[in-house]
PASEBA-1860 file (N, C-alpha, C; in nm, 3 decimals):
! residues 129
1> MSSYRENP> 2.392/-1.443/-2.495/2.267/-1.429/-2.563/2.290/-1.418/-2.696 ~ 2.196/-1.508/-2.755/2.208/-1.510/-2.914/2.118/-1.404/-2.967 ~ 2.173/-1.371/-3.097/2.073/-1.258/-3.172/2.022/-1.358/-3.298 ~ 1.944/-1.267/-3.366/1.854/-1.321/-3.475/1.972/-1.377/-3.587 ~ 2.077/-1.300/-3.618/2.171/-1.322/-3.711/2.256/-1.482/-3.678 ~ 2.297/-1.474/-3.565/2.362/-1.584/-3.513/2.264/-1.717/-3.514 ~ 2.153/-1.703/-3.481/2.055/-1.807/-3.466/1.924/-1.778/-3.531 ~ 1.901/-1.854/-3.662/1.788/-1.827/-3.714/1.657/-1.842/-3.643
9> TFERPVEI> 1.644/-1.929/-3.551/1.517/-1.973/-3.457/1.506/-1.879/-3.360 ~ 1.605/-1.778/-3.323/1.578/-1.690/-3.247/1.454/-1.578/-3.250 ~ 1.385/-1.564/-3.163/1.250/-1.474/-3.185/1.258/-1.372/-3.071 ~ 1.244/-1.256/-3.113/1.219/-1.145/-3.008/1.093/-1.143/-2.956 ~ 1.090/-1.105/-2.837/0.940/-1.088/-2.772/0.857/-0.999/-2.864 ~ 0.716/-1.018/-2.867/0.635/-0.955/-2.934/0.628/-0.783/-2.918 ~ 0.680/-0.763/-2.792/0.670/-0.619/-2.762/0.767/-0.549/-2.813 ~ 0.894/-0.610/-2.817/1.014/-0.559/-2.893/0.982/-0.543/-3.039
17> ELIRSMSN> 0.931/-0.649/-3.116/0.882/-0.660/-3.244/0.805/-0.509/-3.265 ~ 0.703/-0.495/-3.172/0.579/-0.398/-3.190/0.671/-0.248/-3.195 ~ 0.767/-0.240/-3.108/0.831/-0.111/-3.084/0.931/-0.071/-3.207 ~ 0.990/-0.183/-3.258/1.060/-0.163/-3.373/0.984/-0.137/-3.474 ~ 0.870/-0.209/-3.508/0.813/-0.165/-3.628/0.744/-0.012/-3.618 ~ 0.685/0.018/-3.487/0.638/0.142/-3.480/0.727/0.245/-3.489 ~ 0.860/0.238/-3.472/0.969/0.338/-3.502/0.977/0.370/-3.655 ~ 0.930/0.301/-3.742/0.961/0.339/-3.874/0.856/0.373/-3.975
25> RKLTAKEN> 0.715/0.366/-3.913/0.601/0.408/-3.988/0.490/0.438/-3.879 ~ 0.365/0.472/-3.961/0.241/0.512/-3.892/0.184/0.360/-3.820 ~ 0.128/0.377/-3.737/0.082/0.241/-3.662/-0.060/0.209/-3.738 ~ -0.072/0.070/-3.730/-0.203/0.019/-3.812/-0.283/0.015/-3.696 ~ -0.445/-0.014/-3.725/-0.537/-0.021/-3.632/-0.498/-0.138/-3.554 ~ -0.473/-0.227/-3.581/-0.432/-0.349/-3.472/-0.318/-0.324/-3.403 ~ -0.197/-0.253/-3.425/-0.095/-0.199/-3.337/-0.154/-0.120/-3.236 ~ -0.212/-0.018/-3.308/-0.281/0.084/-3.192/-0.356/0.034/-3.082
33> KQLDKYLQ> -0.438/-0.075/-3.123/-0.510/-0.161/-3.014/-0.420/-0.232/-2.927 ~ -0.316/-0.317/-2.967/-0.212/-0.380/-2.887/-0.136/-0.295/-2.811 ~ -0.094/-0.178/-2.854/-0.035/-0.069/-2.768/-0.130/-0.009/-2.657 ~ -0.245/-0.008/-2.707/-0.344/0.041/-2.587/-0.364/-0.040/-2.500 ~ -0.350/-0.201/-2.541/-0.364/-0.303/-2.431/-0.256/-0.306/-2.333 ~ -0.121/-0.280/-2.389/-0.018/-0.273/-2.297/-0.041/-0.151/-2.200 ~ -0.066/-0.047/-2.254/-0.067/0.098/-2.168/-0.182/0.092/-2.060 ~ -0.273/0.007/-2.099/-0.408/0.016/-2.002/-0.385/-0.115/-1.884
41> GPPDSGDA> -0.484/-0.080/-1.824/-0.484/-0.193/-1.686/-0.364/-0.207/-1.598 ~ -0.392/-0.265/-1.470/-0.295/-0.249/-1.377/-0.172/-0.349/-1.428 ~ -0.060/-0.314/-1.368/0.051/-0.399/-1.386/0.049/-0.544/-1.306 ~ 0.090/-0.645/-1.367/0.112/-0.787/-1.338/0.207/-0.787/-1.227 ~ 0.214/-0.840/-1.131/0.325/-0.859/-1.056/0.448/-0.945/-1.112 ~ 0.388/-1.013/-1.209/0.479/-1.101/-1.305/0.543/-1.033/-1.410 ~ 0.512/-0.890/-1.405/0.590/-0.822/-1.545/0.712/-0.766/-1.501 ~ 0.791/-0.768/-1.594/0.931/-0.725/-1.566/0.927/-0.556/-1.558
49> FIIKPAAD> 0.856/-0.501/-1.656/0.846/-0.363/-1.659/0.704/-0.312/-1.652 ~ 0.683/-0.218/-1.580/0.525/-0.118/-1.569/0.545/-0.033/-1.693 ~ 0.444/-0.057/-1.779/0.450/0.042/-1.890/0.314/0.138/-1.864 ~ 0.355/0.270/-1.871/0.256/0.373/-1.871/0.304/0.496/-1.904 ~ 0.221/0.578/-1.970/0.250/0.731/-2.039/0.320/0.783/-1.924 ~ 0.421/0.879/-1.976/0.492/0.947/-1.909/0.424/1.067/-1.827 ~ 0.324/1.110/-1.847/0.253/1.203/-1.787/0.210/1.128/-1.636 ~ 0.174/0.988/-1.655/0.129/0.927/-1.525/0.253/0.896/-1.436
57> WLETPEDS> 0.368/0.875/-1.487/0.491/0.884/-1.383/0.517/1.014/-1.333 ~ 0.495/1.112/-1.376/0.526/1.254/-1.333/0.402/1.297/-1.234 ~ 0.302/1.239/-1.225/0.205/1.274/-1.119/0.243/1.233/-0.983 ~ 0.236/1.350/-0.894/0.290/1.322/-0.753/0.177/1.271/-0.650 ~ 0.186/1.154/-0.584/0.083/1.136/-0.506/0.061/1.224/-0.414 ~ -0.073/1.229/-0.346/-0.096/1.329/-0.266/-0.017/1.331/-0.134 ~ 0.014/1.243/-0.076/0.103/1.220/0.033/0.243/1.177/0.006 ~ 0.325/1.258/-0.053/0.459/1.215/-0.127/0.563/1.169/0.006
65> NAGMLFGD> 0.539/1.207/0.116/0.647/1.165/0.211/0.611/1.033/0.274 ~ 0.504/0.975/0.237/0.431/0.846/0.282/0.551/0.752/0.280 ~ 0.601/0.720/0.162/0.684/0.616/0.138/0.830/0.653/0.106 ~ 0.874/0.786/0.157/1.016/0.815/0.168/1.117/0.734/0.229 ~ 1.212/0.651/0.194/1.290/0.606/0.243/1.435/0.668/0.288 ~ 1.473/0.742/0.162/1.579/0.820/0.163/1.552/0.960/0.082 ~ 1.494/1.057/0.150/1.442/1.177/0.061/1.362/1.146/-0.055 ~ 1.409/1.223/-0.134/1.333/1.196/-0.284/1.401/1.112/-0.380
73> FWYQGELC> 1.518/1.056/-0.314/1.591/0.951/-0.399/1.533/0.810/-0.399 ~ 1.453/0.764/-0.296/1.423/0.621/-0.274/1.295/0.615/-0.208 ~ 1.192/0.568/-0.260/1.071/0.540/-0.198/1.048/0.363/-0.185 ~ 0.948/0.360/-0.095/0.921/0.230/-0.041/0.856/0.156/-0.178 ~ 0.879/0.044/-0.193/0.835/-0.046/-0.306/0.954/-0.021/-0.425 ~ 1.044/0.041/-0.422/1.141/0.069/-0.526/1.268/-0.023/-0.485 ~ 1.335/-0.058/-0.584/1.442/-0.137/-0.570/1.577/-0.030/-0.593 ~ 1.659/-0.043/-0.514/1.774/0.051/-0.510/1.902/-0.028/-0.525
81> IMFADTNV> 1.968/0.001/-0.620/2.108/-0.036/-0.659/2.218/0.068/-0.666 ~ 2.304/0.077/-0.579/2.398/0.188/-0.576/2.525/0.114/-0.617 ~ 2.565/0.186/-0.741/2.707/0.143/-0.784/2.792/0.273/-0.842 ~ 2.927/0.284/-0.805/2.993/0.377/-0.862/3.159/0.328/-0.842 ~ 3.261/0.392/-0.880/3.398/0.373/-0.844/3.421/0.318/-0.707 ~ 3.524/0.243/-0.699/3.558/0.195/-0.558/3.616/0.303/-0.506 ~ 3.580/0.286/-0.343/3.623/0.378/-0.256/3.581/0.528/-0.284 ~ 3.449/0.532/-0.294/3.375/0.695/-0.308/3.281/0.673/-0.203
89> GKSILAVQ> 3.238/0.568/-0.120/3.175/0.592/-0.015/3.010/0.536/-0.014 ~ 2.995/0.429/-0.127/2.873/0.347/-0.132/2.845/0.267/-0.010 ~ 2.928/0.189/0.042/2.903/0.123/0.155/2.866/0.198/0.267 ~ 2.935/0.297/0.311/2.909/0.399/0.423/2.778/0.456/0.406 ~ 2.735/0.505/0.288/2.611/0.559/0.271/2.510/0.466/0.292 ~ 2.526/0.340/0.257/2.404/0.220/0.263/2.399/0.189/0.396 ~ 2.495/0.198/0.468/2.513/0.149/0.629/2.435/0.255/0.691 ~ 2.463/0.394/0.644/2.385/0.504/0.701/2.220/0.499/0.677
97> IGDSLSRG> 2.185/0.464/0.559/2.037/0.453/0.538/1.981/0.361/0.616 ~ 2.050/0.244/0.606/2.001/0.123/0.669/1.992/0.142/0.826 ~ 2.085/0.227/0.887/2.068/0.243/1.029/1.952/0.361/1.058 ~ 1.938/0.434/0.945/1.844/0.549/0.961/1.697/0.484/0.971 ~ 1.714/0.378/0.888/1.567/0.306/0.848/1.532/0.220/0.987 ~ 1.622/0.137/1.031/1.610/0.047/1.137/1.612/0.116/1.262 ~ 1.629/0.251/1.287/1.618/0.320/1.425/1.472/0.421/1.398 ~ 1.419/0.455/1.269/1.330/0.527/1.235/1.361/0.659/1.273
105> VPIPGIGG> 1.495/0.727/1.258/1.530/0.859/1.254/1.600/0.885/1.144 ~ 1.530/0.997/1.081/1.570/1.067/0.947/1.732/1.087/0.944 ~ 1.789/1.099/0.823/1.922/1.163/0.795/1.911/1.316/0.788 ~ 1.989/1.371/0.880/1.978/1.525/0.865/1.988/1.577/0.731 ~ 1.921/1.668/0.689/1.914/1.721/0.557/1.856/1.644/0.456 ~ 1.819/1.514/0.452/1.775/1.423/0.371/1.620/1.413/0.368 ~ 1.566/1.363/0.486/1.446/1.383/0.512/1.414/1.229/0.546 ~ 1.296/1.181/0.549/1.247/1.053/0.582/1.160/1.066/0.705
113> GRPAEKVL> 1.212/1.012/0.810/1.138/0.997/0.939/1.019/0.895/0.915 ~ 1.055/0.774/0.920/0.945/0.668/0.898/0.967/0.591/1.036 ~ 0.860/0.525/1.080/0.855/0.420/1.185/0.991/0.332/1.153 ~ 1.053/0.286/1.277/1.163/0.178/1.252/1.100/0.070/1.178 ~ 1.198/-0.003/1.095/1.158/-0.125/1.034/1.267/-0.206/1.019 ~ 1.291/-0.343/0.979/1.379/-0.421/0.958/1.450/-0.390/0.832 ~ 1.590/-0.412/0.844/1.652/-0.410/0.710/1.750/-0.517/0.699 ~ 1.766/-0.528/0.562/1.856/-0.659/0.513/1.947/-0.575/0.432
121> YFDFELSA> 2.075/-0.584/0.449/2.183/-0.518/0.385/2.267/-0.623/0.304 ~ 2.286/-0.617/0.173/2.382/-0.678/0.100/2.490/-0.597/0.039 ~ 2.598/-0.633/0.046/2.722/-0.580/-0.007/2.802/-0.674/-0.089 ~ 2.784/-0.679/-0.212/2.837/-0.776/-0.301/2.998/-0.736/-0.348 ~ 3.061/-0.636/-0.277/3.183/-0.592/-0.287/3.273/-0.676/-0.198 ~ 3.244/-0.688/-0.095/3.315/-0.771/0.002/3.386/-0.896/0.008 ~ 3.487/-0.901/0.063/3.528/-1.036/0.032/3.499/-1.134/0.145 ~ 3.545/-1.267/0.141/3.492/-1.344/0.253/3.578/-1.319/0.383
129> A> 3.686/-1.272/0.337/3.771/-1.232/0.466/3.702/-1.096/0.553
END
């Protein structure tokens, strides 16, 4: 990835420039309007990030158990990526979660208990052997 110093034709995304300019001074009326535009409206499925105020993220849905896949750790619609040192149990835990979801049986002490569904499991640490 090139930077502005390495390549004078490099342009940062407008959102990044807006954040950088906001961090050093009071916002102009135009910047306030632009920021409100980013914070308003439904997220687009093509957006890489969903931007909304922190208070909105903290609101708990009425039925918080509706989309639980793995207790309070992982909900339906979220992407889960597990990473840690080698030989600490990531793959075993992933298989247990997948088994729980595929059978519709909650993991004791964690919660869940959704109807059985199809599971696709990727493990990028395994060798071809």
